N, C-alpha and C positions, 0 to 999 in steps of 0.2 A: 146670389139668387137670380139676378137677371141673366147671368151666363147660363145657369141651369135651364131656365125657361127657353132661352134661345136654342141651346143645343138640343133640347127635347123636341122643339118644333121643327128642326131642320134635318133630323136623322132620317135617312132613307134606307131602302133595301140595299144590301151590299151590291156593289158593282165590281166587275172584274178588275178595273183599273183604279179603284179608289185608293187613296191614302187614308190612313186611320190614325187619329190621335186618341189614345186611351188615357183618360184623366184619372187622377188619384181617386176620385169619387166612384170610379167604375163606369162612368159614362163614356161612350165611344162617339167621336165626331168623324164623319166620313166626308171626303171631298178631295180637293187637289191642293197640294202644298204650293203656295205662291211665293213665299219668302221664308228663309230660315237663316238664323245666325247661331252663335254659340249658346244664347240664352233665350231665344224667342223664335216662335214659329207661327205662320199665318196660313190659313186655308180658305179656299173658295168653296162654299157649300150651297146647296140648293140652287136657286135661280140668281146667281150672282152675288149672294151675300158673302161677306168676308169676315172671318173671326180670327182673332189673334190670341195666343196664349204664351205665358211665361213657361219655359220648359220645366221649371220646377214643379208645375202643376200637372205635368204629364207623367204617367206611369210607364208608358211605352209609346213609341212612334213607329208605325208600320208603313213602310213606303212600298208602293207598287213597283215591282221589277218588270212589269209587262209593257210599260210605256216605251214607245220607240223614239220619243223626242219631245220637245216642248209642245204642250197642248195648245199654246197660243199661236195662231197662225200669223203669217208675215204682216198682214195689214194691221192686226190688233197689236202685235208686238211693237210696231213702229209708231202707233198712235197713242199708246198708253204712257202716262207719266210714270217715271220710275225713279227710285232712289236706293242707294246702297252705300254702306260704310265698310271700309277695309282697314286692316292693319297690314303693314309691309314688313316682311322679314328677309334677311340677307342669307347668304350661303351657309353661314354658321348657325342659322336658326334664331338669331337675335333680332328683336323688333327694332326697326330703324325709322319707322314713319307710319303715317296713316293717309288714307285717301277717301274722299267723299265724291260720289258720282251721281249725277242727276240727269234726267231727261224730262223736259217740260214743254208741253205744246199749248200755245195760246196765241190769239190774234193772228191765226193763219200761219204761224211760224213754229218751228221746233228748235229748242235750245238744248244743246248737249254740253254738259259741263263737268269738269273734274277739278277738285282742289286737293293739292298735295302738301304735306308737311313732313319735313325730314329734320332730324337732329344729326348734324355732321360735325363731330369734334366740338369746337367752341362756337359753332354757328347754328342758327336756325334758318332753314331754307323753306320758303313758302312759294308755291306755284299755283297759278290759276290758268286753266285752259277752257275756252268757251267757243263753241261753233254754232252757227245759226243756219237753218235751212228754211226754204220757202215752203208753201203749201204742197208742192210736188216733191218735196224732199231733195231739192237741188241746193248745193252750197251757196250761201250768201256771204258769209263773213267768218273770219277766225280771229282769235285773240289769245295772246299768251303774256302772262305777267310773272316775272320771277324776282324775288326779293330775298337777299341774304342779309341777316341781321346778326351782329356779334353778341356775345354774352352780356355786354354792358348796354345793349339796346341800340347801338349805333348801326345805321344802314351802311353796309360795306359795299354792296353793289345792287343795282336794280336794272331791270330790262323789261320793256314793253314792246310787243310786236302785234300789229293789227293789220289784217288783210281784208280787203273788200272786193268782191267779185262783181264786175259790171262790164257788159258789152264784150264778153269773151276774153277779158283780162282780169288779173288780180293786182290791185295796187297795195303794196306792202309798205307800211310805215314802221320804222324802228326807232325807239328812244331808249337811251340808257345813260348810266353815269359817265359813259365815255363820249356821248354825243348823240346825234340823230342822223337818219338817212331815209331815203325813199327809193323804192324800186317798183318796177312794173314787169309782169310776166304774162305770156299768153296762158289762158286758162280754158282748156278744151271742155266740151260737154261731158267728156268721160273722166275729167280730173276730179280728184277726191280730197277730202280732209281726213286725218287719222281717226278721229272719234266717230264721225258719221259713217265711215266705211265699216268700222267694227260694229256699230249699231245696226247697220243693215245686215251684216253677216249673222249677227245673233238671231235676228228674226226671220231670216230667209228659210224657206222650206226646201228640202232636198239638198243635194250636194252642190257646193259652189267651189270651183277650182279656177284660178286665173291670176292675172297680175294687173296692177293698177298704178297709174302715176298719181302720187300723193304729195300735196304741199304740206310740209310740217312746219308750223310757225315757231315751234320750240327750237328746231335746228336751223330755221330760216333757209330751207332748201327743199328741192324736189327729191323724192325717193321712189324707186321702183319697188313696190311691195307685192310679194307673192302671198296668196291666201289659199287656204284649203279648209272649208267650213262645211259642216253637216254630217260628217261621219259619226258613228256611234260606238261607244264602248261601255263596258260595265266596270265600275270602280268600287273601291271600298270607301265609304263616307260615314264617319261617326260609328265605325264598327259594323256597318250594314252594307249590303250590295245596292248600288244605285246606277241606273242607266243614264248616261250623260251624252250630250251633244258636244262635239269638239270644234272649236274655232281656232285655227292655227294661222298666225300672221308672221311673215318673215320679211322685214325691211332690208335684209341684206347682211346684217351683222349678227343677228341672233334670232332664231325661230322661237316664238313664244306661243304657248298653248293656253287656251281658256276652256274650262269645263262648265257647261250649263245644265241645270237640272230640268225636270219635266215642266217647270213653269217658266223656263227661260231665265232664271236667276243664276248668277255666277256662283259656282261652288269653289272654284280656285282659278286664279289667273296669274300667269307668269308675265312680269313686266319686262324683265331682261332675262329670259330663260329661267333656269333654276337659281340664278344668282340673286334675283329679287322677285319675291312672290307676294301677291295680294290675296288675303283670305278674308271673307265676309265676317263681320262682327256687328254687334249692336252699336248704336251711336255712343252709349256711355262707355263701352269698352274701348272704342276707338279714341275717345277723348282722354282716357287714362293711359296715354302713351308712356308716361314715366313709370308705370307699375310693371316693370319688366319681369318680375318674378312670376306673375300670373299669366304671362304671355310668352311662354317658351315653346319653341318648335324644333323639330328634328333638323339636324344639319343636312344640307343638300350635297355636301362634299364629303366623301369617305376616303380617308387617307390610310395607306398601309402603315403598319406599326412603326417601322423604321423610317417612314416618310420618304420612301423612294419612288412612289407613284400613287396615283389617286384616281377616283372616278366620281362622276356626278350622278346622283340618283335621278332617274327620269321623272319621278313623281312620288308622292308620299306613300303609295302602296308598297314600296320597296323599303326593307329594313336591313340595316347592317348587321351581319352575323359573324363578322371576322373575329378570330381569336388568336391567330398566329402570325408571326412575322413572315413576310414573303408572299402574302396573299390577301386579297380582299374578296369577301363573299357577301352577296346581298340576296335576300329572299322575299318573294311576294306570296304570302300565305294564301290569299284568295285565288291567285292564279296557279298555285302549286308549282311555282317556277323559281329558278335560281340562276344568278349570274355570278361568275367568279373571274378574277384576274390574278394569275399566279406567276411568280418569278421562277423560271426554270434554271435554278442555280446548279443543277446537276450537269448542265450542258456547258461546255467550254466555248468561249467566244470565237474560236477558230472553226466551229461547226458550221456547215452551210445551212441556209434556211430550209431547204428541202429535207435535209437530214433531220433537222429539229422537228419538222412537221411529221415525218415518219415516226419519230420517237413518241410524240404526243399521241399519234393515232394508235400505236401499240399499247400505250398505257391505258387509253380509254377502252380498248377492246378487252384488256384484262379485267376491267371493272364491269363491262357489259359484253360478254362473249358474242351475243347476237347483233351487236352494233354494226350497221351497214352504212358506210358513207356513200352518198349518192352524187355528191358534187365536190370538186376540188378546184378552186379558182385563185388566180393571182390577183391581188388588189393593192390599193394604197391606203394606209391607215395612219392618220396624223403625220403625213409627209414621209412615211417609211414604207418600204416594201413589205407585203404580208401575204400569207396564204390562208384562204378561208375554206373550211370543210363544213359540210352539212350532212348529217346522217340521222337514222332512226333506229330505235330499238324497242323492245317490248318488256314491260314490267308485269309480272304475274303476282297476284295476291288472292286471298280467299274470295274477295268479291268479284274476281274476274281478272282480265288483263287490260293493259293500257299501252297504247303506242305513244312514245315520247320522241321529241326532236332534240338533237344535240347540234348546236351551232358553234363552231370553233374557229378562232382566228389566232394564228401564230405569227409573231413578228419580233424584231430585235430593237433594242434601244441604241442610243448613241455610243454607249460604252461597250457594245457588243453582246450584252446579256439578252437572253430571250425571255419573252413573256407569252403566256397563253390565256386568251379570253375564251370562256365557255358559257353558253346559255343553254339551259336545260328546261324544257317545258312540255306539257301534254300537246300532242299534235292537234287535238280538237280546238285548242284555244291559241294556237301559235300565231295565226295571222293577226289577231287582235294585239298580240304582244310584240309584233315585229317592230313597230315604231319605237317602243321602249328600248329595244336592243340597239337599233340604229342610233338613237340619241346618246346612249352610253358610249358606243364605239366612236361616235363623232366628237366626244368631249373627254376622252381619256387623257389624263394629265401625266405625262412621262417626264416632266422636268419640274423642279421644285418651285419655280416661279408661278406655276399654275395652282399651287396649293393655297396661296394667299392672293386671290384675284383682287384687282383694283376695284374701288367702290363702283357699284352699279346703280343705275336708276335714271330718272328723267333729267337729272342735272349733269349727267355725263355727256361730254361732247358739246357743251354749250358754247356759243360763239362769244 
């Protein structure tokens, strides 16, 4: 009854960029989605009022596709308290852990925290990360605690790292089951911590591209981190189109991408590329880590039927459609795009690469007679020499015609066999798709050891 009165009081005339929750009762609530998990949604309506609903009460959720980015400006984003729960799944789609992230501002300071929990074989791994900023959002301190407990409850290892910034230096104290140590480093005005850098990028307006010197207390070392934040793309989310802001962070070993919705909330975050992914859920679902059957996700790694090669899906918009040995094919329905990796077993290993490229070009022209290749370049792919072609052709249908782009890479493996990668997509959306293509090409697995990657996550590379 109270909910009905509130929603009736705050309904406004439709706005161009309103999100709409249509309740089972027929009532429509218009506003801005602030927070969403698998079973809960929260909107800001009217003059700052916030309403939350269980998704079971919603008949439909209509998201505005006109928003160009987070509605919350940089100052608001960095000053708001925030909280989000995540489940973590690995490359095979199996849930391996959970994460709780918070941002709390009080007493003139901002505290950014993450709590991680992993089940690793017969061990439970718990990690806490906490960073503190002053009133001007300058780094004050960092803290990392890692604890590994065996199935019988015994502590197998423990490590605590604490860093305090003062007078242009950071004093780092380390304590573990192996002993303790103290170190001191110069800490420039431009130096950063991992969480606070990501926090700033999430709320920043416009495009941010650059590199930063970051002290990582988990690794106990400095890292040069490349960032690219603020570009936009349209994704498929819960079966609907959603415009998201992209925050990409590359510390040198793996480029990880985060998607933010129109309220600045995380929709999907890569922790270690597609090998370990964090997805937002409700607190109750995150706590039910052991209920694996209700938390299944698509595998990020697609392997050829005879396990001769594999590729990593760049994001969940892509689905595996492979049915035959000797090829991998993935499709993104919303993008009307396809990527394939095909073994050219018709070609003998004695054939030169240029001849193999000519053969692939002829085959493609048989399928698309008007295909015109506009570039042909030599390149290196996964440490092997390759040739890349890019062309365009036209598809005619009753509704008109469509120009499509064909992006082809031909290369050979160690055993002399040839493979051909081909991406096919509408020219109109090709630029937005380009990063997906480059991510797939950069992670093609041509050797069997890549099919079963080593465990990924914050515990990897610990000292």
